[in-house]
C-alpha positions in Angstrom: -1.1 9.6 -2.5 -3.2 10.1 -5.9 -5.9 8.3 -6.7 -8.7 7.7 -10.3 -11.6 7.9 -10.5 -13.5 7.1 -13.9 -15.6 9.6 -14.6 -17.8 10.5 -18.0 -16.1 14.4 -17.5 -13.9 16.5 -16.7 -14.5 18.1 -13.1 -15.2 16.8 -9.6 -18.7 17.0 -10.0 -19.1 14.4 -12.9 -20.8 11.5 -12.3 -18.7 8.1 -11.4 -18.5 6.0 -14.6 -19.2 2.5 -13.6 -17.7 1.0 -16.1 -13.2 1.8 -15.6 -11.6 0.4 -19.4 -14.4 2.0 -20.8 -15.3 4.8 -18.6 -14.8 8.8 -20.9 -12.5 10.0 -18.2 -10.3 10.0 -15.6 -9.8 12.0 -12.5 -6.6 11.7 -11.0 -6.5 13.7 -6.9 -4.4 13.9 -5.3 -5.8 13.6 -1.3 -3.0 15.5 -0.3 -4.3 18.6 -1.3 -7.5 18.0 -3.8 -5.5 19.1 -7.0 -6.5 17.0 -10.1 -5.9 17.1 -13.3 -8.7 14.6 -15.8 -7.3 12.1 -18.2 -9.5 11.8 -21.6 -9.7 8.0 -21.7 -7.9 6.4 -25.3 -9.1 3.2 -24.7 -12.9 4.4 -24.4 -13.5 2.9 -28.1 -10.9 0.3 -28.9 -12.1 -3.3 -30.3 -10.8 -4.9 -27.6 -7.6 -4.6 -24.0 -9.3 -1.7 -23.2 -8.8 -2.7 -19.5 -5.5 -3.4 -19.8 -4.7 0.2 -22.0 -6.0 2.1 -19.3 -4.1 0.6 -16.7 -1.4 1.7 -18.4 -2.0 5.2 -18.5 -3.2 5.3 -14.8 0.2 3.7 -13.8 2.2 6.1 -16.4 0.4 9.1 -13.7 2.5 7.4 -10.9 -1.5 6.3 -9.8 -1.9 4.9 -6.1 -5.9 3.5 -6.2 -8.7 3.3 -8.7 -12.1 4.0 -7.3 -14.9 2.3 -10.3 -17.8 0.6 -10.7 -16.7 -2.9 -12.2 -13.5 -3.9 -13.3 -13.0 -6.6 -16.1 -11.0 -9.5 -15.8 -8.0 -8.6 -17.4 -8.0 -5.1 -16.5 -8.2 -6.3 -12.8 -5.0 -8.9 -14.0 -3.4 -5.6 -15.3 -4.4 -3.3 -11.5 -3.2 -6.0 -10.1 0.3 -6.9 -11.8 0.4 -2.5 -11.4 0.3 -3.1 -7.7 -2.5 -0.3 -7.5 -5.7 -0.7 -5.4 -8.9 -1.4 -6.3 -11.8 -0.2 -4.8 -15.3 -1.4 -7.3 -18.6 -1.4 -6.5 -19.2 2.7 -7.2 -22.8 4.2 -8.4 -22.9 6.0 -10.9 -25.6 8.7 -9.2 -22.1 9.8 -7.0 -19.8 12.9 -8.4 -15.9 12.0 -8.7 -15.8 14.5 -5.0 -18.0 11.9 -3.0 -16.5 9.5 -4.3 -13.1 10.3 -3.6 -14.2 11.7 0.0 -16.2 8.9 1.3 -12.6 6.8 0.0 -10.7 9.1 2.0 -13.1 8.7 5.2 -13.0 4.6 4.8 -9.1 4.5 3.9 -7.8 6.8 7.5 
């Protein structure tokens, strides 16, 4: 399974970004082997439509689930349309790695 975490940086030790569409990066993790790739969120500085554009980026990477702090209404609609599971409520005090481990424990 591929999950994407909104992130402030490019590594598993980076803090989770509480904003989805305006997150600086997304860390995409294969939960089977913990291999990951970080992508710069090209929607971060968009005037409008950042959430749906971020969803398009993640869909192109075959993401099955997104972990983030919050989703705006447009991002939520785009995620539902893309059939990507969304988990919200993550705190910026967690690292990406901590968020993944918690998700793996809860989703078993």
